[in-house]
C-alpha positions as CSV (number, residue, x, y, z in Angstrom):
1,M,42.9,53.2,8.1
2,T,41.4,50.5,5.4
3,T,38.7,48.7,5.9
4,P,38.7,44.8,5.8
5,A,38.2,42.6,2.6
6,T,34.2,41.4,2.9
7,P,36.0,37.2,2.5
8,T,34.6,36.6,-0.8
9,A,33.5,33.4,0.8
10,A,30.6,35.2,2.7
11,I,29.9,36.3,-1.4
12,P,27.4,33.6,-2.3
13,R,28.3,32.5,-5.9
14,P,25.7,32.9,-9.6
15,T,26.5,29.1,-10.2
16,A,25.8,28.0,-6.2
17,Q,22.6,29.8,-6.3
18,R,21.7,28.4,-9.9
19,R,23.2,24.8,-8.5
20,N,20.7,25.2,-5.8
21,R,18.2,26.0,-7.4
22,V,18.1,23.1,-9.9
23,L,18.6,20.7,-6.7
24,E,15.5,23.0,-5.8
25,L,13.2,22.4,-8.5
26,T,14.2,19.1,-8.9
27,Q,13.0,17.7,-5.6
28,S,9.8,19.6,-5.7
29,H,8.8,18.9,-9.1
30,G,11.5,15.7,-9.5
31,V,8.1,13.7,-10.2
32,I,6.4,15.7,-12.8
33,G,9.3,14.6,-14.9
34,A,8.3,10.4,-13.2
35,V,4.7,10.8,-14.3
36,L,5.5,12.3,-18.1
37,L,8.1,9.3,-18.5
38,L,5.9,7.2,-16.9
39,C,3.2,8.3,-18.7
40,I,5.0,7.5,-22.2
41,I,6.2,4.2,-21.9
42,A,2.5,2.8,-20.7
43,A,1.2,4.9,-24.2
44,I,3.7,3.2,-26.0
45,A,3.1,-0.6,-25.0
46,F,-1.1,-0.4,-24.1
47,P,-2.6,1.1,-26.7
48,S,-5.5,2.2,-24.2
49,F,-3.3,3.6,-21.8
50,A,-4.0,7.1,-23.4
51,T,-7.6,6.8,-24.3
52,P,-9.6,9.9,-22.8
53,A,-11.7,7.2,-20.9
54,N,-8.6,5.8,-19.1
55,L,-7.2,8.7,-18.3
56,S,-10.6,9.7,-16.5
57,A,-10.6,6.9,-15.4
58,I,-7.2,7.5,-13.0
59,A,-8.3,10.9,-12.2
60,T,-11.3,10.0,-10.8
61,A,-9.8,7.4,-9.1
62,A,-7.6,9.4,-7.4
63,C,-9.1,12.4,-5.7
64,F,-10.1,10.0,-3.1
65,I,-6.4,9.5,-2.6
66,G,-5.7,13.1,-3.3
67,L,-7.7,14.5,-0.5
68,I,-5.7,12.3,1.9
69,T,-3.1,13.2,0.5
70,I,-3.7,17.3,1.1
71,G,-4.2,17.0,4.9
72,Q,-1.3,14.3,5.1
73,S,1.0,16.8,3.5
74,L,0.0,19.5,5.6
75,V,0.6,17.2,8.5
76,L,3.8,15.9,7.2
77,I,5.2,19.6,6.7
78,S,4.2,20.8,10.4
79,G,6.9,17.9,11.8
80,G,3.5,15.9,12.6
81,I,2.4,12.3,10.6
82,D,-1.1,11.0,10.8
83,L,-1.8,7.3,10.7
84,S,-5.5,8.2,11.4
85,V,-6.8,9.3,7.8
86,G,-7.8,5.6,6.8
87,S,-10.1,4.4,9.5
88,M,-11.2,7.5,9.2
89,V,-12.4,6.9,5.8
90,G,-13.7,3.8,6.8
91,L,-16.1,5.6,9.6
92,A,-16.8,8.8,7.4
93,T,-18.8,5.8,4.7
94,V,-20.4,4.0,7.4
95,V,-21.8,7.6,8.9
96,A,-22.7,8.8,5.2
97,A,-24.5,6.0,4.6
98,L,-26.9,6.6,8.2
99,A,-27.1,10.2,7.4
100,A,-27.8,9.7,3.5
101,P,-32.2,9.1,4.6
102,Y,-32.0,12.8,6.0
103,G,-30.8,14.3,2.4
104,W,-27.9,14.6,0.4
105,A,-26.9,17.2,2.4
106,A,-26.5,15.6,5.4
107,A,-24.4,12.8,3.8
108,L,-22.1,15.1,2.9
109,L,-21.0,17.3,5.6
110,A,-22.2,14.7,8.8
111,P,-18.8,12.5,7.5
112,V,-17.0,16.0,7.5
113,L,-17.8,17.3,10.7
114,V,-16.6,13.9,11.9
115,G,-13.5,14.0,10.7
116,A,-13.2,17.5,12.1
117,V,-13.8,16.4,15.8
118,G,-11.4,13.2,15.3
119,G,-9.0,15.7,14.3
120,L,-9.2,17.8,16.8
121,L,-9.0,15.1,19.0
122,N,-5.6,14.5,17.7
123,G,-4.6,18.2,17.4
124,L,-5.1,18.9,21.2
125,L,-3.4,15.4,21.8
126,I,-0.3,16.5,19.9
127,G,-0.3,19.8,20.1
128,K,-1.6,20.9,23.5
129,A,-1.1,17.5,25.5
130,R,2.4,17.5,23.7
131,M,2.5,14.1,23.2
132,A,4.4,12.2,20.1
133,P,1.9,12.9,16.6
134,F,2.9,8.4,15.7
135,I,1.6,7.2,19.4
136,V,-1.4,9.8,19.4
137,T,-2.8,9.1,15.4
138,L,-2.0,5.0,15.5
139,S,-4.3,4.8,18.7
140,A,-6.7,7.2,17.1
141,L,-6.2,5.0,14.0
142,L,-7.9,1.3,16.2
143,A,-10.4,3.7,17.9
144,F,-12.1,4.7,14.6
145,K,-12.0,0.8,13.1
146,G,-13.6,-0.1,16.5
147,I,-15.9,3.0,15.5
148,A,-16.8,1.9,12.5
149,V,-17.7,-1.5,13.3
150,A,-19.5,-1.3,15.6
151,L,-22.0,0.8,14.1
152,A,-21.8,-1.6,10.7
153,S,-20.7,-4.0,10.9
154,S,-21.7,-4.7,7.2
155,S,-22.3,-2.4,4.4
156,I,-24.8,-0.1,4.5
157,V,-26.3,0.3,1.0
158,I,-27.4,3.7,-0.1
159,D,-30.2,4.4,-3.2
160,A,-28.0,4.8,-6.2
161,H,-30.3,7.1,-7.4
162,S,-30.3,9.6,-4.1
163,G,-29.1,13.1,-5.3
164,F,-26.5,11.7,-2.4
165,S,-25.4,9.3,-4.8
166,T,-25.2,11.9,-8.4
167,I,-22.4,13.9,-6.3
168,G,-20.4,10.8,-7.1
169,N,-21.0,9.7,-10.3
170,G,-22.1,12.5,-12.0
171,S,-20.1,14.9,-13.8
172,V,-19.8,18.8,-15.4
173,L,-19.3,19.4,-19.0
174,G,-18.1,15.9,-19.5
175,I,-15.8,15.8,-16.4
176,S,-16.1,13.5,-13.5
177,N,-17.4,15.5,-10.4
178,L,-14.6,14.0,-8.5
179,I,-12.2,15.4,-10.8
180,W,-13.2,19.2,-10.4
181,V,-12.9,18.7,-6.1
182,L,-9.8,17.2,-6.3
183,L,-8.3,19.6,-8.5
184,A,-10.3,22.3,-6.1
185,A,-8.8,20.9,-3.7
186,F,-5.3,21.0,-3.6
187,A,-5.4,24.7,-5.7
188,I,-7.1,26.1,-2.8
189,A,-4.5,24.0,-0.4
190,G,-1.9,25.3,-2.7
191,L,-2.7,28.9,-1.7
192,V,-3.2,28.2,1.2
193,L,0.8,26.9,2.3
194,N,2.1,29.3,0.0
195,R,-0.1,32.9,0.4
196,T,-1.6,33.0,3.7
197,G,0.3,33.1,7.4
198,F,-0.7,30.0,8.0
199,G,0.7,28.2,5.3
200,S,4.1,30.0,6.8
201,D,3.7,28.7,10.4
202,L,3.6,25.6,9.1
203,F,6.6,25.6,7.1
204,A,8.5,27.6,10.2
205,L,7.4,25.0,12.5
206,G,8.7,21.9,10.4
207,G,11.8,23.5,10.2
208,N,12.6,24.7,13.4
209,E,9.9,24.4,16.2
210,D,11.7,26.3,18.9
211,A,12.3,29.4,16.0
212,A,8.7,29.3,15.1
213,R,7.8,29.3,18.9
214,M,10.4,32.5,19.7
215,M,9.3,34.3,16.0
216,G,6.1,34.5,17.3
217,S,3.7,31.3,16.0
218,N,1.5,29.7,18.4
219,T,2.7,26.2,18.1
220,S,0.8,24.7,19.6
221,R,-3.1,25.9,18.2
222,V,-0.7,25.1,14.3
223,K,-0.6,22.2,15.6
224,V,-4.7,21.1,16.6
225,A,-6.0,23.0,13.4
226,V,-3.7,21.1,11.2
227,Y,-4.9,18.0,12.3
228,V,-8.3,19.7,12.3
229,I,-7.9,20.1,7.7
230,S,-6.0,16.7,7.6
231,G,-8.9,14.7,9.5
232,S,-11.6,16.4,7.9
233,L,-10.7,16.2,4.2
234,A,-10.6,12.5,5.5
235,G,-13.8,12.5,6.6
236,F,-14.8,14.0,3.4
237,S,-13.3,11.5,1.4
238,G,-15.0,8.9,2.9
239,A,-18.6,11.3,2.1
240,L,-17.6,11.0,-1.8
241,L,-15.7,7.2,-1.4
242,A,-19.5,6.7,0.1
243,S,-21.7,8.7,-2.7
244,R,-19.3,6.5,-5.6
245,L,-19.8,3.3,-4.4
246,S,-23.6,3.8,-3.0
247,S,-22.3,2.3,0.4
248,G,-20.6,2.3,3.4
249,V,-18.2,0.1,4.6
250,S,-16.3,0.1,7.7
251,T,-13.5,-1.7,6.2
252,L,-12.9,0.6,3.3
253,G,-9.9,3.5,3.5
254,T,-7.6,0.3,5.2
255,G,-4.3,1.6,4.1
256,Y,-5.1,5.0,2.6
257,E,-2.7,6.2,5.8
258,L,0.4,5.2,4.3
259,T,-0.3,5.1,0.4
260,S,-1.1,8.6,1.6
261,I,2.6,9.2,3.1
262,A,4.0,7.7,0.2
263,A,2.3,10.1,-2.4
264,A,3.2,13.3,-0.2
265,V,6.8,11.6,0.2
266,I,7.0,10.3,-3.6
267,G,5.6,14.4,-4.9
268,G,8.7,15.9,-2.7
269,V,8.0,16.6,1.3
270,L,10.0,15.7,3.3
271,L,9.7,13.3,6.7
272,T,11.6,15.6,8.8
273,G,9.1,18.4,8.3
274,G,9.5,22.0,6.4
275,V,9.6,21.1,2.9
276,G,6.6,20.2,0.6
277,T,4.3,21.6,-2.6
278,M,1.2,20.7,-3.2
279,L,1.8,20.3,-6.8
280,G,4.6,17.8,-5.9
281,A,1.7,15.7,-4.2
282,L,-0.5,15.3,-6.6
283,F,1.5,14.6,-9.4
284,G,2.7,11.7,-6.6
285,V,-1.0,10.5,-6.0
286,L,-1.1,10.4,-9.9
287,L,1.9,8.4,-10.5
288,I,0.4,5.5,-7.8
289,G,-2.7,5.9,-9.4
290,I,-1.0,5.4,-12.8
291,I,1.3,3.0,-11.1
292,Q,-1.8,0.8,-11.1
293,N,-3.7,1.4,-13.8
294,I,-1.6,-0.5,-15.8
295,I,-1.0,-3.2,-13.6
296,N,-4.7,-3.4,-14.7
297,Q,-3.5,-3.1,-18.4
298,V,-1.5,-6.0,-17.9
299,G,-4.4,-8.3,-16.5
300,T,-1.5,-10.6,-14.6
301,L,-0.1,-8.8,-12.3
302,N,-1.4,-9.6,-9.1
303,A,-3.0,-6.1,-7.3
304,Y,0.0,-6.5,-4.7
305,Y,2.5,-5.7,-7.4
306,Q,1.2,-2.1,-7.1
307,D,3.0,-1.8,-2.7
308,L,6.0,-3.4,-3.8
309,V,6.0,-0.5,-7.4
310,T,5.0,2.3,-4.9
311,G,7.5,1.0,-1.6
312,L,10.0,0.9,-4.6
313,F,9.3,4.3,-5.7
314,L,9.3,5.3,-2.4
315,V,12.5,4.2,-1.4
316,L,14.3,6.1,-4.6
317,A,12.5,9.3,-3.6
318,V,13.5,9.1,0.0
319,V,17.0,8.7,-0.9
320,V,17.2,11.3,-4.0
321,Q,15.9,14.1,-1.6
322,G,18.4,12.8,0.9
323,V,21.0,13.3,-1.6
324,L,19.9,16.6,-2.9
325,S,19.6,18.2,1.0
326,N,23.0,16.7,1.5
327,R,24.2,19.3,-1.5
328,R,22.2,21.7,-1.4
329,R,23.9,22.1,2.1
330,Q,27.5,21.5,0.6
């Protein structure tokens, strides 16, 4: 009795594997090429763009959005969304300013704790009560903004010579403290996402929640945890922003939630969940920062052009991701 031959269609062809690998790399790291190309063009057009001082300014400013984007990326990968992070930044700056008289540690840790509590509330409503992330975090956006305004109807000034202000304005080895924080945060997040069981649970949850649950993942606990992380990072970002500006202002952070979503998606994180890298998200943040810097270099363009250009990049990223995903499934 002869054994039936295995259909050749069931065996992945090397050429198809290579094609899928190329498409996967393009989807996750294509933003790196976009950043390099934009930097080359900007360096040619504006002689002051490639100076160490200007590049340092871009990276320093990227820290605040970058920290939020880490949390937002993790939430998006899990299949959720966090619209509350922008308001949490404003609330965190106010909390940092109120805590500053008690020392730099209090001013740094209190906003992180407030962010963690806010994220915990979001996570419990989404993970345990099974409410829609969009509704929960949109409600939290309004609530956090209201609390921030109630605590400080105007800005609260922090002593510019205090130890807390030094954190956001100091440097180590000639490099801003904020740049070191940005790089360390993305490195740690990358390790968590790719080298821990929690990261695997996030990808599984975003890919197929029912399948993740059947595989033994405690999906409710993962959801709660990822929103706590997102809230904590938003609180940390607000603390650093207050340190940098030596003030707490309730309106700071407005629009950061949309910018963080745009940076993550431009960096290859799928809005549908299950796909994303921290390296891509980092370059998504840098791309938005470079766009803002180029607009400032031009000088005659309104700041609203940043939103226009960022929106175009976002639409392009979503379209490209859709096309690449379809081709990989063929």
